[in-house]
C-alpha positions in Angstrom: 0.0 -0.1 0.0 1.4 3.3 -1.3 0.2 5.2 1.8 1.5 2.6 4.5 4.8 4.3 5.3 3.5 7.9 5.1 0.9 7.1 7.7 3.5 5.6 10.0 5.7 8.7 9.5 2.9 11.0 10.4 2.1 9.0 13.5 5.7 9.0 14.5 5.9 12.7 14.3 2.9 13.1 16.6 4.2 10.8 19.1 7.7 12.1 19.1 6.3 15.7 19.6 4.0 14.7 22.4 6.9 13.2 24.2 8.8 16.3 23.7 6.1 18.4 25.2 6.3 16.2 28.1 10.1 16.9 28.5 9.2 20.7 28.4 12.8 22.0 29.4 14.2 20.3 26.4 17.1 17.7 26.0 20.8 18.4 26.8 22.7 19.6 23.6 25.0 16.8 23.6 22.3 14.2 23.6 20.1 15.8 20.8 23.4 16.2 18.8 24.5 12.6 19.3 21.1 11.3 18.3 21.0 13.2 15.1 24.5 12.2 14.3 23.6 8.6 14.6 20.6 8.9 12.3 22.9 10.7 9.9 25.2 7.7 9.8 22.1 5.4 9.1 21.0 7.6 6.4 24.4 7.6 4.9 24.4 3.6 4.9 20.9 3.5 3.1 22.1 5.9 0.5 25.2 4.0 -0.2 23.2 0.7 -0.3 20.9 2.3 -3.0 23.7 3.3 -5.3 23.9 -0.2 -6.4 20.2 -0.2 -7.8 21.2 1.2 -10.9 22.9 -0.8 -13.8 24.3 2.2 -15.9 26.2 4.8 -13.9 26.5 7.0 -16.8 22.7 7.7 -16.6 23.2 8.7 -13.0 26.1 11.1 -13.9 24.1 12.8 -16.6 20.9 12.9 -14.4 23.0 14.7 -11.6 24.8 17.0 -13.9 21.7 18.1 -16.0 19.3 18.1 -13.0 21.7 19.8 -10.9 22.2 22.4 -13.5 18.5 23.0 -13.9 17.8 23.0 -10.4 20.7 25.6 -9.7 19.6 27.7 -12.5 16.0 28.0 -11.2 17.4 27.9 -7.7 14.7 25.8 -6.3 16.5 26.0 -2.8 16.0 29.9 -2.8 12.4 29.6 -3.4 11.8 26.9 -0.9 13.6 28.9 1.7 11.5 32.0 0.8 8.5 30.0 1.1 9.5 28.8 4.6 10.2 32.3 5.7 6.9 33.5 4.4 4.9 30.9 6.3 7.1 31.5 9.5 6.2 35.1 9.4 2.4 34.5 8.8 2.1 31.9 11.5 4.3 33.3 14.1 3.1 36.9 14.6 2.9 38.0 18.1 0.2 36.9 20.7 -0.3 33.7 22.7 -0.4 31.4 19.7 3.0 32.6 18.2 4.9 29.5 19.7 2.3 27.2 18.4 2.6 28.6 14.9 6.3 28.6 14.9 6.4 25.0 16.1 3.8 23.9 13.4 5.7 25.9 10.7 9.1 24.9 11.7 8.3 21.1 12.1 6.4 21.0 8.9 9.1 22.7 6.7 11.6 20.2 8.5 9.8 17.0 7.8 8.4 17.9 4.3 10.9 20.1 2.5 13.9 17.8 1.4 15.0 15.3 -1.1 14.6 12.5 1.5 10.8 13.1 1.7 10.4 13.0 -2.1 12.6 10.1 -3.0 11.3 8.1 -0.1 7.7 8.6 -1.1 8.6 7.9 -4.7 10.2 4.6 -3.6 7.1 3.6 -1.6 4.9 4.4 -4.5 6.9 2.9 -7.4 8.7 0.0 -5.9 6.8 -0.7 -2.6 10.2 0.0 -0.9 9.6 1.8 2.3 13.3 1.6 3.6 13.9 5.4 3.0 10.7 6.6 4.6 11.2 4.4 7.7 14.7 5.9 8.0 13.2 9.4 7.7 10.5 8.4 10.1 13.0 7.7 13.0 14.8 11.0 12.2 11.6 12.9 12.3 10.4 11.1 15.5 13.7 12.4 17.3 13.8 15.9 15.5 10.3 16.7 16.5 10.7 15.3 20.0 13.7 17.8 20.4 11.7 20.7 18.7 8.6 20.1 20.6 10.4 20.3 23.9 11.1 23.9 23.1 8.2 25.0 20.8 5.4 23.0 22.1 2.5 21.1 20.8 2.2 22.9 17.5 5.0 20.6 16.2 2.6 17.6 16.5 0.5 19.1 13.8 3.3 18.6 11.2 2.3 14.9 11.3 -1.0 15.3 9.3 0.9 17.8 6.9 3.6 15.2 6.3 1.2 12.5 5.6 -0.7 14.5 3.1 2.6 15.7 1.4 4.4 12.3 1.2 1.2 10.4 0.6 0.2 12.4 -2.6 3.7 11.8 -4.0 3.5 8.1 -3.2 0.1 7.8 -4.9 1.4 9.6 -7.9 4.4 7.3 -8.1 2.1 4.3 -7.7 -0.2 5.6 -10.6 2.8 5.8 -13.1 4.6 2.6 -11.9 3.0 0.4 -14.4 4.5 2.6 -17.3 8.1 2.4 -15.9 10.6 -0.3 -16.9 12.8 -2.0 -14.4 15.9 0.0 -15.6 14.0 3.3 -15.1 13.1 2.4 -11.6 16.6 1.1 -10.9 18.2 4.3 -12.2 15.8 6.7 -10.5 16.7 4.8 -7.2 20.3 5.2 -7.8 19.9 9.0 -8.4 17.8 9.4 -5.4 20.3 7.3 -3.3 23.0 9.9 -4.3 20.9 12.8 -2.9 20.3 10.6 0.3 24.1 10.4 0.7 24.3 14.3 0.3 21.7 14.7 2.9 23.6 12.5 5.3 26.9 14.5 4.7 24.9 17.8 5.3 23.5 16.3 8.6 27.0 15.4 9.8 28.1 19.0 9.0 30.6 17.7 6.5 29.0 19.6 3.4 26.4 22.3 2.7 25.0 20.9 -0.4 21.7 22.4 -1.7 20.2 19.1 -2.1 16.8 20.5 -3.0 18.3 21.9 -6.4 19.0 18.4 -7.3 15.6 17.2 -7.1 15.1 17.4 -11.1 17.8 14.8 -11.4 15.5 12.2 -9.9 13.2 12.2 -12.9 15.7 12.5 -15.5 16.3 8.8 -15.6 12.9 8.4 -17.3 14.1 10.2 -20.4 17.7 9.1 -20.5 16.8 5.4 -20.2 14.9 5.8 -23.6 18.1 6.9 -25.3 19.5 3.6 -26.9 23.2 4.7 -27.0 23.3 5.0 -23.3 
Protein backbone atom coordinates (compact mmCIF):
# COMPACT_ATOMS: atom_id res chain seq x y z
CA UNK A 1 0.00 0.00 0.00
CA UNK A 2 1.50 3.30 -1.16
CA UNK A 3 0.26 5.24 1.88
CA UNK A 4 1.48 2.74 4.48
CA UNK A 5 4.87 4.31 5.19
CA UNK A 6 3.52 7.88 5.10
CA UNK A 7 0.89 7.03 7.70
CA UNK A 8 3.55 5.60 10.01
CA UNK A 9 5.73 8.68 9.42
CA UNK A 10 2.89 11.00 10.40
CA UNK A 11 2.07 9.01 13.55
CA UNK A 12 5.74 8.96 14.58
CA UNK A 13 5.90 12.75 14.28
CA UNK A 14 2.86 13.13 16.53
CA UNK A 15 4.16 10.68 19.16
CA UNK A 16 7.65 12.16 19.15
CA UNK A 17 6.21 15.67 19.51
CA UNK A 18 4.02 14.69 22.46
CA UNK A 19 7.00 13.12 24.20
CA UNK A 20 8.92 16.34 23.57
CA UNK A 21 6.11 18.39 25.12
CA UNK A 22 6.33 16.24 28.25
CA UNK A 23 10.06 16.92 28.47
CA UNK A 24 9.29 20.66 28.45
CA UNK A 25 12.73 22.00 29.34
CA UNK A 26 14.37 20.31 26.40
CA UNK A 27 17.14 17.78 26.01
CA UNK A 28 20.83 18.49 26.68
CA UNK A 29 22.52 19.58 23.46
CA UNK A 30 25.11 16.81 23.63
CA UNK A 31 22.34 14.18 23.65
CA UNK A 32 20.27 15.68 20.84
CA UNK A 33 23.40 16.20 18.73
CA UNK A 34 24.55 12.63 19.33
CA UNK A 35 21.16 11.21 18.35
CA UNK A 36 21.03 13.19 15.11
CA UNK A 37 24.59 12.20 14.21
CA UNK A 38 23.64 8.56 14.71
CA UNK A 39 20.61 9.02 12.45
CA UNK A 40 22.85 10.67 9.84
CA UNK A 41 25.11 7.60 9.77
CA UNK A 42 22.07 5.39 9.19
CA UNK A 43 20.92 7.63 6.35
CA UNK A 44 24.41 7.45 4.83
CA UNK A 45 24.30 3.63 4.92
CA UNK A 46 20.89 3.59 3.18
CA UNK A 47 22.13 5.97 0.50
CA UNK A 48 25.26 3.91 -0.20
CA UNK A 49 23.22 0.71 -0.42
CA UNK A 50 20.86 2.26 -2.97
CA UNK A 51 23.70 3.31 -5.26
CA UNK A 52 23.90 -0.28 -6.50
CA UNK A 53 20.29 -0.34 -7.74
CA UNK A 54 21.28 1.17 -11.07
CA UNK A 55 22.98 -0.79 -13.83
CA UNK A 56 24.27 2.13 -15.91
CA UNK A 57 26.10 4.73 -13.84
CA UNK A 58 26.45 6.99 -16.89
CA UNK A 59 22.73 7.71 -16.60
CA UNK A 60 23.15 8.70 -12.95
CA UNK A 61 26.07 11.00 -13.80
CA UNK A 62 24.15 12.73 -16.60
CA UNK A 63 21.03 12.99 -14.43
CA UNK A 64 22.93 14.65 -11.59
CA UNK A 65 24.80 16.97 -13.97
CA UNK A 66 21.77 18.06 -16.02
CA UNK A 67 19.27 17.97 -13.15
CA UNK A 68 21.65 19.85 -10.87
CA UNK A 69 22.23 22.49 -13.54
CA UNK A 70 18.49 22.97 -14.01
CA UNK A 71 17.82 23.09 -10.27
CA UNK A 72 20.60 25.60 -9.61
CA UNK A 73 19.53 27.70 -12.61
CA UNK A 74 16.00 27.98 -11.22
CA UNK A 75 17.44 27.96 -7.67
CA UNK A 76 14.75 25.76 -6.14
CA UNK A 77 16.48 26.00 -2.77
CA UNK A 78 16.06 29.78 -2.70
CA UNK A 79 12.34 29.60 -3.43
CA UNK A 80 11.88 26.86 -0.86
CA UNK A 81 13.61 28.99 1.77
CA UNK A 82 11.52 32.01 0.80
CA UNK A 83 8.36 29.96 1.19
CA UNK A 84 9.53 28.80 4.61
CA UNK A 85 10.27 32.35 5.71
CA UNK A 86 6.87 33.50 4.44
CA UNK A 87 5.02 30.77 6.32
CA UNK A 88 7.07 31.42 9.45
CA UNK A 89 6.14 35.11 9.35
CA UNK A 90 2.44 34.46 8.75
CA UNK A 91 2.03 31.92 11.54
CA UNK A 92 4.35 33.41 14.13
CA UNK A 93 3.09 36.97 14.54
CA UNK A 94 2.92 37.97 18.23
CA UNK A 95 0.25 36.88 20.64
CA UNK A 96 -0.22 33.77 22.71
CA UNK A 97 -0.39 31.52 19.67
CA UNK A 98 2.99 32.53 18.26
CA UNK A 99 4.85 29.54 19.73
CA UNK A 100 2.23 27.16 18.40
CA UNK A 101 2.52 28.63 14.92
CA UNK A 102 6.30 28.64 15.00
CA UNK A 103 6.34 25.01 16.11
CA UNK A 104 3.91 23.94 13.40
CA UNK A 105 5.66 25.77 10.57
CA UNK A 106 9.19 24.85 11.65
CA UNK A 107 8.33 21.18 12.02
CA UNK A 108 6.32 21.02 8.78
CA UNK A 109 9.18 22.51 6.80
CA UNK A 110 11.65 20.20 8.51
CA UNK A 111 9.74 16.98 7.73
CA UNK A 112 8.36 17.92 4.29
CA UNK A 113 10.96 20.08 2.59
CA UNK A 114 13.81 17.93 1.42
CA UNK A 115 14.94 15.29 -1.01
CA UNK A 116 14.44 12.43 1.44
CA UNK A 117 10.68 13.03 1.64
CA UNK A 118 10.38 13.03 -2.16
CA UNK A 119 12.69 10.13 -2.98
CA UNK A 120 11.33 8.06 -0.11
CA UNK A 121 7.72 8.62 -1.14
CA UNK A 122 8.56 7.78 -4.76
CA UNK A 123 10.25 4.55 -3.64
CA UNK A 124 7.17 3.65 -1.63
CA UNK A 125 4.82 4.34 -4.52
CA UNK A 126 6.84 2.98 -7.42
CA UNK A 127 8.76 0.05 -5.92
CA UNK A 128 6.89 -0.63 -2.70
CA UNK A 129 10.20 -0.10 -0.91
CA UNK A 130 9.63 1.78 2.36
CA UNK A 131 13.23 1.70 3.64
CA UNK A 132 13.97 5.37 3.04
CA UNK A 133 10.70 6.59 4.55
CA UNK A 134 11.17 4.37 7.60
CA UNK A 135 14.65 5.85 8.11
CA UNK A 136 13.16 9.32 7.72
CA UNK A 137 10.45 8.35 10.21
CA UNK A 138 13.05 7.67 12.90
CA UNK A 139 14.83 10.94 12.15
CA UNK A 140 11.55 12.88 12.24
CA UNK A 141 10.58 11.18 15.53
CA UNK A 142 13.69 12.35 17.35
CA UNK A 143 13.90 15.71 15.59
CA UNK A 144 10.28 16.58 16.42
CA UNK A 145 10.74 15.39 19.99
CA UNK A 146 13.67 17.79 20.38
CA UNK A 147 11.81 20.63 18.64
CA UNK A 148 8.58 20.15 20.60
CA UNK A 149 10.46 20.28 23.89
CA UNK A 150 11.14 23.93 23.04
CA UNK A 151 8.24 25.05 20.82
CA UNK A 152 5.35 23.03 22.19
CA UNK A 153 2.44 21.04 20.84
CA UNK A 154 2.25 22.89 17.51
CA UNK A 155 5.03 20.60 16.27
CA UNK A 156 2.67 17.60 16.45
CA UNK A 157 0.42 19.06 13.77
CA UNK A 158 3.23 18.58 11.26
CA UNK A 159 2.29 14.89 11.33
CA UNK A 160 -0.91 15.23 9.25
CA UNK A 161 0.84 17.69 6.92
CA UNK A 162 3.65 15.20 6.33
CA UNK A 163 1.17 12.41 5.63
CA UNK A 164 -0.73 14.47 3.06
CA UNK A 165 2.47 15.64 1.34
CA UNK A 166 4.27 12.31 1.14
CA UNK A 167 1.06 10.37 0.57
CA UNK A 168 0.26 12.45 -2.49
CA UNK A 169 3.71 11.83 -3.96
CA UNK A 170 3.51 8.10 -3.17
CA UNK A 171 0.10 7.78 -4.83
CA UNK A 172 1.44 9.63 -7.87
CA UNK A 173 4.37 7.22 -8.03
CA UNK A 174 2.04 4.25 -7.70
CA UNK A 175 -0.08 5.55 -10.58
CA UNK A 176 2.86 5.79 -13.00
CA UNK A 177 4.63 2.62 -11.83
CA UNK A 178 2.94 0.47 -14.48
CA UNK A 179 4.51 2.59 -17.23
CA UNK A 180 8.08 2.33 -15.93
CA UNK A 181 10.64 -0.29 -16.89
CA UNK A 182 12.86 -2.02 -14.34
CA UNK A 183 15.81 -0.05 -15.72
CA UNK A 184 14.03 3.28 -15.18
CA UNK A 185 13.13 2.38 -11.60
CA UNK A 186 16.67 1.22 -10.83
CA UNK A 187 18.30 4.35 -12.23
CA UNK A 188 15.83 6.64 -10.43
CA UNK A 189 16.65 4.80 -7.21
CA UNK A 190 20.37 5.23 -7.84
CA UNK A 191 20.05 8.97 -8.40
CA UNK A 192 17.79 9.34 -5.37
CA UNK A 193 20.34 7.44 -3.29
CA UNK A 194 23.06 9.90 -4.33
CA UNK A 195 20.89 12.69 -2.95
CA UNK A 196 20.34 10.72 0.26
CA UNK A 197 24.13 10.44 0.67
CA UNK A 198 24.31 14.22 0.26
CA UNK A 199 21.65 14.68 2.95
CA UNK A 200 23.65 12.50 5.34
CA UNK A 201 26.83 14.50 4.69
CA UNK A 202 24.92 17.72 5.40
CA UNK A 203 23.51 16.26 8.61
CA UNK A 204 27.03 15.40 9.74
CA UNK A 205 28.15 18.95 9.04
CA UNK A 206 30.68 17.85 6.44
CA UNK A 207 29.07 19.65 3.50
CA UNK A 208 26.49 22.33 2.74
CA UNK A 209 25.03 20.87 -0.44
CA UNK A 210 21.77 22.45 -1.62
CA UNK A 211 20.13 19.07 -2.14
CA UNK A 212 16.75 20.57 -3.13
CA UNK A 213 18.38 21.99 -6.26
CA UNK A 214 19.14 18.43 -7.39
CA UNK A 215 15.53 17.20 -7.18
CA UNK A 216 15.02 17.45 -11.01
CA UNK A 217 17.78 14.83 -11.37
CA UNK A 218 15.47 12.19 -9.86
CA UNK A 219 13.20 12.30 -12.89
CA UNK A 220 15.76 12.51 -15.71
CA UNK A 221 16.35 8.72 -15.85
CA UNK A 222 12.81 8.45 -17.25
CA UNK A 223 14.09 10.22 -20.37
CA UNK A 224 17.69 9.05 -20.48
CA UNK A 225 16.76 5.37 -20.27
CA UNK A 226 14.91 5.78 -23.57
CA UNK A 227 18.10 6.86 -25.37
CA UNK A 228 19.50 3.67 -26.89
CA UNK A 229 23.15 4.71 -27.06
CA UNK A 230 23.34 5.06 -23.27
